[in-house]
N, C-alpha and C positions, 0 to 999 in steps of 0.2 A: 589396385592401391587404397585404402583404405577413404574414406574420409577422414578433416581432423574436425574434433569435437570444443566445441564453447557454448559459457555457459551467460544466456541473454540475458537478462536483469528487466524487470518491469518492477523501478518504487515508485508507491505512492503514494500519498499525505492529501489530509483534505486542509485546508485555511485560506482564509479569505471568505469567505462562500464556493471555494473549488473547490473539483478535488482532482488535485497537481501530480502528473510525474515529473522524475526525476531526469533530466537528460547530459550528457555528458561532450565536451565539445572536444575533435582532436585535430588532424590536417586535413583531415576529410569534409571537417562542419562538423553538427549536431546529433548525436545517434543515442542508441540505450548502454546505460554502465555496462560492461559481459568481460569476460579473461576466456584466454585459452586454458584447455585443460589438458593436461600429459593422459597419453593411458593407463599410468600408477595411479591416479589421481578422485576422492570420491567424493563426485558431480555435489553431494550437500556442500561439503566442505569447500572446494571453489562457491562455489553462491555461496557463502555465508567470506569468506575471502573477499568475489566483490563486493558483495557490501560494504564492507570495509570498507574498500576504495573510496567510496563512494562519502565514509561518512566515516569519522570517531564514535563508532556506536556498534555492539551489539547483543542490542536488546530486540530487534523488528524479529515480528510475528513475519517468517520466510515459509513456500509451500513452493512446488513442482507444479507445474502452471501444464506444457504441454514439449513437445520437442520434431521438431520443423527438419525436415531432412533432406538434402538432393535440392531437385530445381526450388522446394518450396523456402531454403535456404539462402539462393543463389548468389544473391548480392552480399553476402557477409560472402564471400570467396566461397564455395558448393562445400561449406560445413558447415554439418550438423552443428542446432541450435536446442540448450537443452534449454529450454526458458524458465525462470519461476516469477514468482511476482511480491514485493515486500511488501508492506505496512510502514508506516512514519507515523508515528505520533506527534503531538504536538511539545513541543514548537518546532516549529518546521526547522525553523535556520541552524536548530543545534550539533554539532560537529558536524556541518556541512563541508567537505571538505577543495577545495580550489582547482577551476574548471567544471566544477559541477551552476546546475542550473534548474530551480521548479519551475514548469510551464506549468498550464491550466492544463484538460484533456481540448476542453472545449476550442481554446484559441493556438492548438502546438504548431510549431516550427517543421519546417522542411526537414525529412528525413528522409528515411532509405525506404521501400518499399516493403522489404520482408521485417523491417523493424517498430510501424504503423502495422502492420500484421499481428505484431506481439502484444502491440498493446491495447487492439484491441477485447481479442483472448482474452486478455488481463483481467479486460471490465467486465466483463460478457463474464468471466467464474466469482466473480469480485460481486455483485449486482446477486448473484445464484447463491453464492459461502451467505450472505448479508439475511437474505430469507426465512437462512436456518442457524444457523449459527452466532458467539458472541461477538464474533469479528469485529466489528464496529466499533466494540471500545479500544484493540489496537491501534484504531487514531486513536485516539484520547489520552490526554495528560493523565496526572493516578490520582487528580481530583475535579470532580466532573458537573455540572447542571446536567442535568433528565432533559435539557432544552441545548447542548453539547449536542446528543449519543441523541435528542433525532434531528438536529440538523447537519449530521453522520453524513443518514442516514438517507433525506431529502438530499443532499447535495448527489450524489451515490447516484439513486432510485431518480430520478427529477425527475419528481414532485413531492407533493406538499400531501403530510401525513392528521389525522386528526387529531390534534394535540391529547383532547383528553383517551383514547383507549389506545393512541401509541404508550401512555404514561401510565396507563393499569395494566396494560402487557408485559411493558419492561418492570414492572417491581411484584405484578403473579410470577416471577422468572428467579425472583432470589438471584441474583448473577448483582447486584448492585449492595450495598451498603453503606447506612448512614455515615457520613465522617465528619460529623458532630463542628460543622461550620455551614458560613453561609458567602454568597458571594454577590458582592453592588453591580453591576453591571450599569454604567452611564445614573439615568435616572431613576430606574424601576427597584424599583422590593427587590433588596435582599431574595438571591434564590438560595436554596441548602445545595449541597455540598455532594457525590455521594461518589465509591471508591468500585473498580468492578471484585468480584470474588474472588478471581481465577487468575491472577497477574502473570502474560508470560506464558497463556495458557488457550487453549478453543475451545466452547462447551458448548452442544448442540442445542438448540432452543425445542421446548416438546409438540 
């Protein structure tokens, strides 16, 4: 008898200076969002449905990650789990459905073993893709500072970056454009705001 198929979804955001993962509470406790898949369903469409069950948004970057099958997904009743990850831009609370909660990756709640394995794999993909693509901009609001961009990189990579070299590299790629405004954070001098030139899309770095 064929194993059932289901979507496993890792939604990630950067806020409060930490990488956060969205969890859903059900009768058995906290776990990753997801949904069952009928044999005739398109997997990408099902993944989008799973995203909309988390939030009243349909603008998240989402990508298929990995397929766990058989013994790997035993904690999900021996189903085949097709995993996706999604990137949630600031503000992190906008549109969040009830029963959902953000949790820092470094301070994760107890989860089924396979859910933790899915999160770990999504994090590794995220770090790798950050090094050669414009994925970082999908974590940001429409207008942002170069400090915001650097913060996303530092939080995900877990290490500080040289400010001058980082800004030089970002500007040289021509993926940001001046938004024509500034933002003041506390007592610091106003910082110039930028916009990503390819909203909704991923581009690859040179």
